[in-house]
C-alpha positions, 0 to 999 in steps of 0.5 A, spaced: 450 766 393 448 764 386 454 765 381 451 770 376 450 775 382 457 775 385 462 780 382 469 778 380 474 780 384 481 783 381 485 777 383 480 772 380 481 767 375 481 769 367 474 765 366 471 769 372 473 776 369 470 773 362 464 771 366 463 778 370 464 782 363 458 778 360 452 782 360 448 781 366 442 777 365 436 780 369 433 775 374 426 775 374 423 778 380 418 773 384 413 777 388 414 777 396 407 774 396 409 768 392 415 767 396 411 767 403 406 762 400 411 757 398 414 758 405 408 757 408 406 751 404 412 747 406 412 744 413 416 747 419 420 743 423 415 738 426 413 738 433 414 745 435 407 747 436 405 740 438 407 740 446 403 746 447 397 743 443 397 737 447 397 741 453 391 745 451 388 738 449 389 735 455 386 741 460 380 743 455 378 735 455 379 735 463 374 741 463 369 738 458 369 731 461 368 734 468 362 737 466 360 730 463 361 726 469 357 731 474 351 732 469 347 726 471 347 728 478 346 735 477 340 735 473 337 730 478 339 735 484 336 741 480 329 737 479 330 736 471 329 731 466 334 726 463 333 729 456 335 736 459 342 733 460 342 731 453 339 738 450 345 741 454 350 737 451 346 738 444 346 745 444 354 745 445 354 740 439 350 745 435 354 751 436 360 747 434 357 744 428 355 751 425 361 755 427 367 750 426 368 751 419 368 759 420 373 758 425 378 754 421 377 760 415 378 765 420 385 762 422 387 762 415 386 769 415 388 772 422 393 766 424 392 760 428 395 763 435 390 768 435 384 764 433 386 759 439 387 765 444 380 768 442 377 761 443 380 759 449 378 766 452 371 765 451 371 758 453 374 760 460 369 766 461 363 762 460 365 756 464 366 760 470 359 763 469 356 756 469 360 754 475 357 761 479 350 759 476 350 752 478 353 754 485 347 759 486 342 754 484 344 748 488 344 753 494 337 755 492 334 752 486 330 756 481 325 755 477 326 749 472 325 753 466 331 758 468 335 752 470 334 749 463 336 756 459 342 757 463 345 750 463 343 750 455 345 757 454 352 756 457 353 749 454 352 752 447 357 758 448 362 753 450 361 749 444 361 756 440 368 758 443 371 751 444 369 749 436 375 754 435 380 749 438 380 742 434 380 745 427 385 750 428 390 745 432 389 740 426 391 745 421 397 747 425 399 740 425 398 739 418 402 746 417 408 743 421 408 735 420 410 732 413 404 727 410 405 720 412 407 722 419 401 726 421 397 720 424 403 720 429 402 727 431 394 726 431 395 720 436 400 725 440 394 730 441 389 724 442 393 721 447 393 728 451 385 728 450 385 721 453 389 723 459 384 729 460 379 723 460 382 720 465 384 725 470 378 730 468 372 725 470 376 722 476 378 728 479 371 731 478 367 725 480 371 725 487 371 732 488 363 732 487 363 728 493 364 734 497 360 739 492 358 739 485 359 746 484 366 745 487 368 740 482 366 745 476 369 751 479 376 747 479 374 745 472 373 752 470 380 754 472 383 749 466 381 753 460 385 759 463 391 755 464 390 753 457 390 760 455 396 762 459 400 757 456 398 758 448 399 766 450 406 764 453 409 758 449 406 758 442 409 763 437 405 768 433 404 765 426 403 769 419 396 768 416 396 762 412 392 765 406 398 771 406 399 772 399 394 767 396 390 769 390 383 767 388 377 766 392 377 763 399 377 755 398 371 752 399 369 744 400 363 741 400 361 736 406 360 730 400 367 731 397 369 724 395 376 725 398 373 726 405 367 721 405 370 716 409 373 721 415 367 724 415 363 718 416 367 716 421 367 722 425 360 722 425 359 715 427 365 716 432 362 722 436 355 720 436 357 714 439 362 717 444 356 723 446 351 717 447 355 714 452 358 720 455 351 723 457 347 716 459 353 713 463 351 717 469 344 715 469 345 708 467 350 707 473 345 710 478 339 706 475 342 699 473 347 699 479 342 702 484 346 708 486 345 715 489 347 721 485 353 722 489 356 715 488 353 715 481 357 721 479 363 717 482 362 711 478 361 715 471 367 718 473 371 712 473 367 709 467 370 715 463 377 714 466 377 707 464 375 710 457 381 714 457 386 709 459 383 705 453 384 711 449 391 712 451 393 704 450 390 704 443 393 711 441 400 708 443 399 702 439 398 707 433 404 711 434 408 705 434 405 701 428 406 707 423 405 702 417 398 700 418 393 704 413 389 709 417 383 706 414 385 699 417 385 702 423 378 705 423 376 698 421 379 694 426 377 700 432 370 700 430 369 693 430 372 693 437 368 699 440 362 696 437 363 689 441 365 694 448 359 698 447 354 693 446 356 689 452 354 694 456 347 692 455 349 686 459 352 689 465 350 687 472 356 690 476 361 696 477 367 692 474 363 690 468 361 697 466 368 699 467 371 693 463 366 694 457 368 702 457 375 700 457 374 695 451 370 700 447 375 706 448 381 701 446 377 701 439 375 708 439 383 710 440 384 706 433 379 710 430 380 717 432 387 719 430 386 715 423 380 719 421 384 726 422 390 723 418 385 721 413 382 728 412 389 732 412 392 727 407 387 727 402 387 734 400 392 739 397 396 744 402 391 750 401 385 746 403 388 743 410 384 749 414 377 747 410 378 740 411 379 740 418 374 745 419 369 740 415 371 734 419 370 739 426 363 741 423 361 734 422 364 732 429 359 737 431 353 734 428 355 728 431 355 732 438 348 734 436 345 728 434 348 723 439 345 726 446 338 727 444 338 720 441 341 717 447 337 720 452 330 719 448 332 712 447 334 711 454 327 713 457 325 707 452 330 702 455 337 703 458 340 698 454 338 701 447 343 707 447 349 702 447 345 697 442 345 703 437 352 705 438 354 698 437 350 697 430 353 704 428 360 702 429 359 695 426 357 699 420 363 703 420 367 697 420 364 694 414 365 701 410 372 702 412 374 695 410 371 696 403 375 702 403 380 702 397 387 705 399 388 712 398 395 715 395 398 720 401 399 727 399 
């Protein structure tokens, strides 16, 4: 307790008595809102929420990638065209793009936990509804228009609700972890995503041999598990905007501090979504496989992607002195080589190896642009910055699938060559980036 607030006792020394006899100087009162804002801006003990967030990323990615692994065979069995698959994935990206910044601002107002619960609950309900429709449609196929509207609508709603999770999780990591160490925390979440990429497609690909609808029903249970974990393990948090004066924080997409992370996330998501949406078609057409085997090979390819991501992000967590921009430059170059080499694939093992190499490079890029974004802004801008990056991520999810499927109709190797060129451009841009001061 401060000395000027401590009363002298009868047996205290003389100097203490004189101090007590002096007129008391009133201590200026600090509004509780300022104290709350100061407390919220200080990092909490690192890692208290990261395990729950990592588990949520794991199960959420497993559910997402399960659909990607079966979407190619599914559209063929329903009598749809390839671009319908691209449209369904694009719809999710469009809603993600339009709502991510809003979810980020909402988490500032009502708290991170509440936004996570809302997003995961909506994600789970929509996924169950989609699985029910697919099961009925495979038993008795409806009109093509009905199938397209249902798949596109369901994926759009999934994008709407799941868009709440990544920016809120990134903002929560930024709240807890000190600057300079966020790259490692982001890599932990990235590793969980990568494990989901390993388990989700592999499980969905093998389960699809017994029924595509069965794979989707099992995947639909995963968001429910995430919802229960967040409800049970993540403590309720006060809204970060509590006590903050002034208008809501605004941030432009072209903010100079976010140029490299925004460019990196856009190129990364365009590349990843193009590869995800065409791999099933590529496996069936280039390797001459039936739909069920195409789903299995697509699942194995996405599993190879997860393995590459895990290995790369483990390296990022160990080599903490490498600047994020250098990781982006190296990773984009490696990923460009891996994706472009798919154009020459003639056997299943070559397809798996090319995707593993590409993913190893992307594992350097993913946590690095996230760390760049949160390190480049002030503490009160973290939520908006995370929402901005997530919104651009949605833009990549919109552009990638449609562009990939349209190019695929012209030439099956076209999407992979385009991805290689984009990643090469990102690598050159990142190499030329001047080191920034970490905030």
